[in-house]
C-alpha positions as semicolon CSV with decimal commas, in nm:
position;residue;x (nm);y (nm);z (nm)
1;M;-3,561;-6,717;1,505
2;P;-3,234;-6,570;1,383
3;G;-3,181;-6,204;1,318
4;I;-2,865;-6,183;1,110
5;V;-2,680;-5,858;1,038
6;L;-2,453;-5,847;0,734
7;I;-2,220;-5,548;0,701
8;G;-1,908;-5,439;0,516
9;A;-1,597;-5,475;0,731
10;Q;-1,374;-5,237;0,533
11;W;-1,449;-4,923;0,322
12;G;-1,721;-5,081;0,111
13;D;-1,740;-5,274;-0,216
14;E;-1,640;-5,594;-0,033
15;G;-1,890;-5,812;-0,214
16;K;-2,183;-5,780;0,026
17;G;-2,426;-5,842;-0,258
18;K;-2,293;-6,190;-0,321
19;A;-2,279;-6,269;0,050
20;T;-2,631;-6,136;0,106
21;D;-2,759;-6,342;-0,185
22;L;-2,582;-6,650;-0,051
23;I;-2,743;-6,616;0,291
24;G;-3,062;-6,457;0,161
25;S;-3,166;-6,771;-0,021
26;K;-3,202;-6,932;0,324
27;V;-3,395;-6,652;0,494
28;D;-3,746;-6,513;0,471
29;I;-3,684;-6,138;0,469
30;V;-3,388;-5,920;0,362
31;A;-3,409;-5,570;0,512
32;R;-3,186;-5,282;0,403
33;F;-3,122;-5,051;0,700
34;N;-2,906;-4,753;0,596
35;G;-2,770;-4,540;0,314
36;G;-2,923;-4,452;-0,019
37;N;-2,845;-4,496;-0,387
38;N;-2,483;-4,405;-0,319
39;A;-2,442;-4,770;-0,226
40;G;-2,416;-5,030;-0,499
41;H;-2,356;-5,401;-0,520
42;T;-2,364;-5,665;-0,787
43;V;-2,544;-5,998;-0,758
44;V;-2,450;-6,266;-1,013
45;V;-2,702;-6,545;-1,076
46;G;-2,587;-6,793;-1,339
47;N;-2,502;-6,587;-1,644
48;E;-2,709;-6,292;-1,524
49;S;-2,556;-5,995;-1,339
50;Y;-2,776;-5,752;-1,145
51;A;-2,646;-5,412;-1,031
52;L;-2,851;-5,300;-0,730
53;H;-2,840;-4,960;-0,559
54;L;-3,147;-4,904;-0,343
55;L;-3,316;-5,241;-0,357
56;P;-3,212;-5,511;-0,110
57;S;-3,039;-5,798;-0,286
58;G;-3,312;-6,031;-0,160
59;I;-3,521;-5,892;-0,446
60;I;-3,355;-6,148;-0,674
61;S;-3,481;-6,443;-0,466
62;A;-3,846;-6,519;-0,544
63;N;-3,927;-6,651;-0,195
64;V;-3,774;-6,360;-0,003
65;T;-3,955;-6,043;0,105
66;P;-3,728;-5,742;0,042
67;V;-3,768;-5,449;0,283
68;I;-3,632;-5,094;0,271
69;G;-3,616;-4,976;0,632
70;N;-3,664;-4,637;0,791
71;G;-3,288;-4,576;0,809
72;V;-3,257;-4,565;0,430
73;V;-3,294;-4,240;0,236
74;I;-3,492;-4,299;-0,083
75;D;-3,479;-4,124;-0,418
76;P;-3,813;-4,240;-0,566
77;E;-3,703;-4,172;-0,923
78;V;-3,398;-4,395;-0,881
79;L;-3,605;-4,660;-0,705
80;F;-3,855;-4,676;-0,992
81;E;-3,576;-4,688;-1,251
82;E;-3,429;-4,985;-1,068
83;I;-3,766;-5,159;-1,034
84;D;-3,843;-5,105;-1,404
85;A;-3,503;-5,239;-1,508
86;L;-3,543;-5,554;-1,298
87;E;-3,902;-5,619;-1,404
88;S;-3,801;-5,586;-1,770
89;R;-3,569;-5,880;-1,701
90;G;-3,843;-6,088;-1,538
91;V;-3,775;-6,009;-1,171
92;D;-4,094;-5,967;-0,967
93;C;-4,064;-5,654;-0,750
94;S;-4,421;-5,654;-0,617
95;R;-4,300;-5,813;-0,292
96;L;-4,103;-5,500;-0,199
97;L;-4,199;-5,320;0,123
98;V;-4,086;-4,962;0,191
99;S;-4,091;-4,801;0,535
100;E;-4,338;-4,515;0,561
101;S;-4,088;-4,347;0,796
102;A;-3,794;-4,351;0,553
103;H;-3,675;-4,008;0,441
104;V;-3,705;-3,896;0,080
105;I;-3,427;-3,752;-0,135
106;T;-3,578;-3,457;-0,320
107;P;-3,448;-3,267;-0,624
108;Y;-3,321;-2,989;-0,400
109;H;-3,113;-3,232;-0,195
110;R;-2,925;-3,332;-0,510
111;V;-2,868;-2,967;-0,602
112;I;-2,737;-2,882;-0,253
113;D;-2,507;-3,186;-0,255
114;K;-2,342;-3,090;-0,583
115;V;-2,296;-2,718;-0,521
116;T;-2,163;-2,757;-0,167
117;E;-1,913;-3,024;-0,272
118;R;-1,781;-2,796;-0,546
119;F;-1,762;-2,508;-0,299
120;L;-1,543;-2,713;-0,061
121;G;-1,263;-2,727;-0,320
122;K;-0,958;-2,908;-0,181
123;H;-1,155;-2,990;0,134
124;K;-1,418;-3,191;-0,053
125;I;-1,543;-3,512;0,102
126;G;-1,581;-3,707;-0,222
127;T;-1,959;-3,756;-0,218
128;T;-2,146;-3,910;-0,510
129;G;-2,359;-3,595;-0,549
130;R;-2,683;-3,792;-0,514
131;G;-2,826;-3,591;-0,226
132;I;-2,758;-3,846;0,047
133;G;-2,581;-3,618;0,296
134;P;-2,823;-3,323;0,265
135;T;-3,118;-3,560;0,315
136;Y;-2,969;-3,701;0,635
137;A;-2,886;-3,344;0,744
138;D;-3,251;-3,246;0,701
139;K;-3,351;-3,555;0,896
140;I;-3,135;-3,451;1,191
141;N;-3,244;-3,087;1,156
142;R;-3,608;-3,207;1,166
143;V;-3,704;-3,053;0,834
144;G;-3,690;-3,376;0,634
145;I;-3,956;-3,526;0,408
146;R;-4,072;-3,875;0,501
147;V;-4,237;-4,124;0,269
148;H;-4,580;-4,083;0,431
149;D;-4,560;-3,706;0,371
150;L;-4,594;-3,767;-0,003
151;F;-4,959;-3,872;0,036
152;N;-5,095;-3,537;0,158
153;A;-5,026;-3,253;-0,087
154;D;-5,110;-2,963;0,149
155;H;-4,907;-3,107;0,434
156;L;-4,623;-3,184;0,195
157;R;-4,612;-2,831;0,058
158;D;-4,577;-2,689;0,410
159;K;-4,285;-2,921;0,478
160;V;-4,115;-2,842;0,146
161;E;-4,158;-2,469;0,213
162;A;-4,005;-2,505;0,560
163;S;-3,712;-2,699;0,421
164;L;-3,648;-2,458;0,133
165;H;-3,681;-2,136;0,335
166;Q;-3,314;-2,136;0,432
167;K;-3,185;-2,340;0,140
168;N;-3,307;-2,096;-0,123
169;Q;-3,139;-1,811;0,062
170;M;-2,817;-2,006;0,061
171;L;-2,844;-2,108;-0,305
172;V;-2,905;-1,751;-0,422
173;K;-2,678;-1,550;-0,194
174;L;-2,391;-1,789;-0,137
175;Y;-2,378;-2,012;-0,442
176;N;-2,523;-1,776;-0,705
177;Q;-2,787;-2,032;-0,806
178;H;-3,154;-1,992;-0,896
179;P;-3,404;-2,053;-0,613
180;I;-3,597;-2,379;-0,620
181;D;-3,972;-2,354;-0,685
182;I;-4,172;-2,492;-0,392
183;D;-4,482;-2,577;-0,597
184;V;-4,285;-2,754;-0,869
185;V;-4,106;-2,973;-0,615
186;T;-4,429;-3,048;-0,429
187;S;-4,606;-3,149;-0,750
188;Q;-4,318;-3,377;-0,849
189;L;-4,314;-3,549;-0,510
190;V;-4,693;-3,598;-0,503
191;E;-4,678;-3,775;-0,840
192;L;-4,392;-3,996;-0,724
193;G;-4,588;-4,075;-0,409
194;K;-4,880;-4,211;-0,611
195;R;-4,660;-4,484;-0,756
196;L;-4,474;-4,547;-0,432
197;K;-4,782;-4,591;-0,211
198;P;-4,858;-4,960;-0,293
199;Y;-4,516;-5,059;-0,159
200;V;-4,542;-4,863;0,168
201;A;-4,587;-5,034;0,504
202;D;-4,508;-5,011;0,875
203;T;-4,195;-5,218;0,819
204;S;-4,090;-5,218;1,186
205;L;-4,417;-5,393;1,270
206;V;-4,378;-5,632;0,975
207;L;-4,025;-5,731;1,077
208;N;-4,101;-5,780;1,446
209;Q;-4,413;-5,983;1,376
210;A;-4,225;-6,197;1,126
211;M;-3,956;-6,283;1,380
212;E;-4,215;-6,356;1,645
213;N;-4,371;-6,600;1,398
214;G;-4,046;-6,787;1,346
215;K;-3,921;-6,610;1,032
216;T;-3,551;-6,542;0,973
217;V;-3,452;-6,185;0,886
218;L;-3,128;-6,074;0,725
219;F;-3,039;-5,710;0,790
220;E;-2,833;-5,573;0,500
221;G;-2,608;-5,271;0,543
222;G;-2,500;-5,031;0,270
223;Q;-2,146;-4,887;0,263
224;A;-1,920;-5,026;0,537
225;T;-1,766;-4,998;0,883
226;M;-1,492;-4,749;0,796
227;L;-1,750;-4,516;0,641
228;D;-1,970;-4,504;0,953
229;V;-2,045;-4,145;1,056
230;D;-1,952;-4,226;1,419
231;H;-1,692;-4,501;1,386
232;G;-1,536;-4,441;1,043
233;T;-1,259;-4,216;0,916
234;Y;-1,449;-3,894;0,992
235;P;-1,508;-3,661;0,808
236;F;-1,445;-3,886;0,506
237;V;-1,748;-4,099;0,584
238;T;-2,108;-4,152;0,479
239;S;-2,401;-3,987;0,660
240;S;-2,545;-4,293;0,831
241;N;-2,449;-4,588;1,052
242;P;-2,354;-4,889;0,838
243;T;-2,212;-5,064;1,147
244;A;-2,416;-5,340;1,312
245;G;-2,591;-5,106;1,557
246;G;-2,749;-4,927;1,262
247;A;-2,952;-5,238;1,185
248;C;-3,164;-5,176;1,494
249;T;-3,216;-4,801;1,456
250;G;-3,257;-4,836;1,079
251;T;-3,539;-5,091;1,095
252;G;-3,709;-5,052;1,433
253;V;-3,599;-5,392;1,558
254;G;-3,450;-5,424;1,907
255;P;-3,092;-5,549;1,969
256;T;-3,212;-5,861;2,151
257;R;-3,343;-5,982;1,813
258;I;-2,990;-6,002;1,665
259;N;-2,818;-6,341;1,682
260;R;-2,534;-6,317;1,428
261;V;-2,323;-6,034;1,289
262;I;-2,140;-6,120;0,969
263;G;-1,872;-5,893;0,826
264;V;-1,769;-5,907;0,460
265;A;-1,406;-5,834;0,376
266;K;-1,199;-5,862;0,061
267;A;-0,877;-6,059;0,065
268;Y;-0,719;-5,721;-0,007
269;I;-0,882;-5,379;0,048
270;T;-1,023;-5,090;-0,156
271;R;-1,160;-4,743;-0,100
272;V;-1,355;-4,492;-0,313
273;G;-1,344;-4,117;-0,265
274;E;-1,128;-3,902;-0,040
275;G;-0,970;-3,988;0,294
276;P;-0,672;-4,167;0,448
277;F;-0,591;-4,519;0,333
278;P;-0,271;-4,661;0,492
279;T;-0,214;-4,960;0,261
280;E;-0,303;-4,779;-0,063
281;L;-0,086;-4,879;-0,359
282;L;-0,002;-4,596;-0,595
283;D;0,214;-4,811;-0,822
284;E;0,178;-5,099;-1,064
285;S;0,069;-5,331;-0,781
286;G;-0,236;-5,113;-0,724
287;D;-0,310;-5,106;-1,096
288;W;-0,276;-5,484;-1,109
289;L;-0,522;-5,535;-0,821
290;R;-0,768;-5,292;-0,981
291;E;-0,767;-5,473;-1,315
292;Q;-0,762;-5,825;-1,170
293;G;-1,045;-5,743;-0,932
294;H;-1,242;-5,522;-1,176
295;E;-1,240;-5,251;-0,911
296;Y;-1,473;-4,990;-1,051
297;G;-1,778;-4,859;-0,867
298;V;-2,117;-5,021;-0,938
299;T;-2,299;-4,691;-0,881
300;T;-2,046;-4,434;-1,006
301;G;-1,804;-4,626;-1,230
302;R;-1,520;-4,457;-1,041
303;P;-1,192;-4,652;-1,020
304;R;-1,137;-4,776;-0,667
305;R;-0,820;-4,713;-0,472
306;C;-0,655;-5,048;-0,399
307;G;-0,426;-5,177;-0,125
308;W;-0,314;-5,486;0,063
309;F;-0,526;-5,644;0,338
310;D;-0,527;-5,430;0,652
311;S;-0,570;-5,638;0,966
312;V;-0,581;-5,326;1,188
313;V;-0,901;-5,230;1,006
314;S;-1,025;-5,588;1,029
315;R;-0,969;-5,611;1,406
316;Y;-1,143;-5,277;1,450
317;A;-1,442;-5,397;1,246
318;T;-1,463;-5,710;1,461
319;R;-1,469;-5,497;1,776
320;V;-1,715;-5,220;1,686
321;N;-1,960;-5,455;1,515
322;G;-1,928;-5,753;1,747
323;L;-1,858;-5,974;1,446
324;T;-1,931;-6,342;1,486
325;D;-1,820;-6,439;1,133
326;I;-1,628;-6,304;0,834
327;V;-1,703;-6,375;0,469
328;L;-1,374;-6,332;0,283
329;T;-1,428;-6,239;-0,082
330;K;-1,216;-6,213;-0,398
331;L;-0,946;-6,448;-0,275
332;D;-0,901;-6,558;-0,637
333;V;-0,781;-6,209;-0,735
334;L;-0,452;-6,273;-0,550
335;T;-0,373;-6,584;-0,755
336;G;-0,039;-6,552;-0,930
337;L;0,142;-6,346;-0,667
338;K;0,465;-6,495;-0,531
339;E;0,435;-6,304;-0,204
340;I;0,140;-6,121;-0,051
341;P;0,193;-5,839;0,200
342;V;-0,052;-5,813;0,491
343;C;-0,063;-5,506;0,715
344;V;-0,033;-5,611;1,081
345;A;0,030;-5,274;1,251
346;Y;0,089;-4,902;1,185
347;D;0,375;-4,665;1,251
348;V;0,212;-4,331;1,339
349;T;0,373;-3,990;1,379
350;L;0,291;-3,818;1,708
351;A;0,258;-3,442;1,763
352;D;0,618;-3,415;1,884
353;G;0,744;-3,580;1,566
354;S;0,824;-3,916;1,723
355;V;0,700;-4,241;1,568
356;E;0,501;-4,500;1,761
357;R;0,397;-4,848;1,651
358;V;0,031;-4,928;1,718
359;N;-0,169;-5,247;1,671
360;E;-0,515;-5,092;1,702
361;M;-0,703;-4,823;1,511
362;P;-0,604;-4,470;1,625
363;V;-0,905;-4,269;1,743
364;D;-0,728;-3,944;1,651
365;Q;-0,778;-3,915;1,276
366;S;-0,462;-3,705;1,236
367;L;-0,268;-4,006;1,364
368;F;-0,453;-4,236;1,126
369;A;-0,374;-4,001;0,837
370;S;-0,003;-4,035;0,920
371;A;-0,015;-4,414;0,956
372;K;0,246;-4,617;0,767
373;P;0,168;-4,987;0,728
374;V;0,387;-5,252;0,886
375;Y;0,377;-5,557;0,661
376;E;0,411;-5,928;0,714
377;M;0,495;-6,118;0,395
378;L;0,300;-6,437;0,322
379;P;0,373;-6,685;0,040
380;G;0,140;-6,671;-0,259
381;W;0,002;-6,936;-0,494
382;S;-0,045;-6,984;-0,867
383;E;-0,317;-7,253;-0,882
384;D;-0,670;-7,174;-1,005
385;I;-0,899;-7,183;-0,700
386;S;-1,229;-7,084;-0,865
387;K;-1,357;-7,441;-0,886
388;V;-1,253;-7,543;-0,534
389;H;-1,546;-7,608;-0,298
390;K;-1,371;-7,741;0,013
391;F;-1,123;-7,551;0,226
392;E;-0,890;-7,849;0,255
393;D;-0,868;-7,868;-0,125
394;L;-0,720;-7,520;-0,153
395;P;-0,344;-7,491;-0,215
396;A;-0,145;-7,505;0,110
397;N;-0,031;-7,143;0,079
398;T;-0,389;-7,028;0,019
399;Q;-0,504;-7,209;0,333
400;S;-0,221;-7,049;0,529
401;Y;-0,314;-6,704;0,401
402;V;-0,677;-6,745;0,511
403;K;-0,579;-6,884;0,851
404;R;-0,341;-6,594;0,912
405;L;-0,609;-6,337;0,823
406;E;-0,844;-6,516;1,062
407;E;-0,589;-6,492;1,345
408;L;-0,515;-6,125;1,276
409;S;-0,886;-6,034;1,254
410;N;-0,985;-6,195;1,586
411;C;-1,282;-6,353;1,412
412;R;-1,342;-6,680;1,233
413;I;-1,365;-6,682;0,853
414;S;-1,680;-6,879;0,776
415;A;-1,703;-6,845;0,397
416;I;-1,457;-6,770;0,117
417;G;-1,533;-6,622;-0,223
418;T;-1,324;-6,776;-0,500
419;G;-1,477;-6,608;-0,806
420;P;-1,766;-6,393;-0,933
421;Q;-2,025;-6,667;-0,989
422;R;-2,286;-6,764;-0,733
423;D;-2,127;-7,106;-0,678
424;H;-1,774;-6,969;-0,645
425;I;-1,786;-7,000;-0,268
426;I;-1,637;-7,221;0,000
427;S;-1,845;-7,268;0,315
428;V;-1,623;-7,331;0,616
429;H;-1,880;-7,275;0,893
430;S;-2,258;-7,241;0,867
431;L;-2,377;-6,880;0,860
432;I;-2,726;-6,978;0,974
433;D;-2,753;-7,204;1,279
């Protein structure tokens, strides 16, 4: 049965929550495969709006099993806050399964994240300070804490001590901070583990057995393509692989299980944090997009940087993810514009000072940082499209805009978001065969 990967095709905040919820109502399991509580998305059901950070958006659908895979880093305190908030609103979270191999964000990871980001000064990455990067660093350095470590206090203390041996030296001698108490941290984590244990499972086994038994699994990525640690705008990236390949490593499911890869993209583009952004608008057009699109972070509340649709980014996302479909969101935000610029290429400055026009994403990030967008102007529309449910009923200029983005992206656009509500969607092609 289908294994469907759903990822962000830009820099994040594309509306993956709505797309996941749309598809998730037709699947059996929704599995989150990367990132931590630095990711955030909003799911709107009727008049209810749910801001999710760690939990897969399938948690809202009563018949879906939500899974947090091994590729996710988990802050148990944040997870419980989110569970408590949802259950207070009548959402049953008892179905949640958490990988016993997922890594745990500890209090010292949050401390390290904040002090190191401050220390970087003008070279800061723009992290959320939630301990995501340091947790992934410990994972790669093989001194991380996994979920199953929380259930054995003696074993856990040894691992915390090993992890803090160097960190405390760094905190005291480099950052002029107090050392972190090993026993206090261990005690805190043991207590958190007691509440977490009922949710814990071998989620790789659960997912593979489910697919063998004919179940459909949706693999949900946090962040987005351009923030991938390998394929994004390094070093201004996240610490995991939110591209489609991360779905396999982040859940323990083999690539032959994947049938569809769906990318979510806004009808314009946004970015949060530091890093190059060729189509960024630093004028009233950017302010207009931000207010029209309510472009403020779900997790941080930070205002998002806004720009016109970048088809170079879109083509790149199609290539590195192997996209089969695109869900285009927030098309309604562009209503009222007489003309809409779309970036079709870049002018980049080479080392010798000459300028070259390129149609594909530069691998050299210094070239990408110098990129100037080359725009094609498309006619806009003024009609309200929020209540339109068929593509052919959209205004002619709106149809032309979507078709042109489809051509430039080298991937079919299978669904179109026309507003914030659950039913503000136009299905052009089925996302589940």
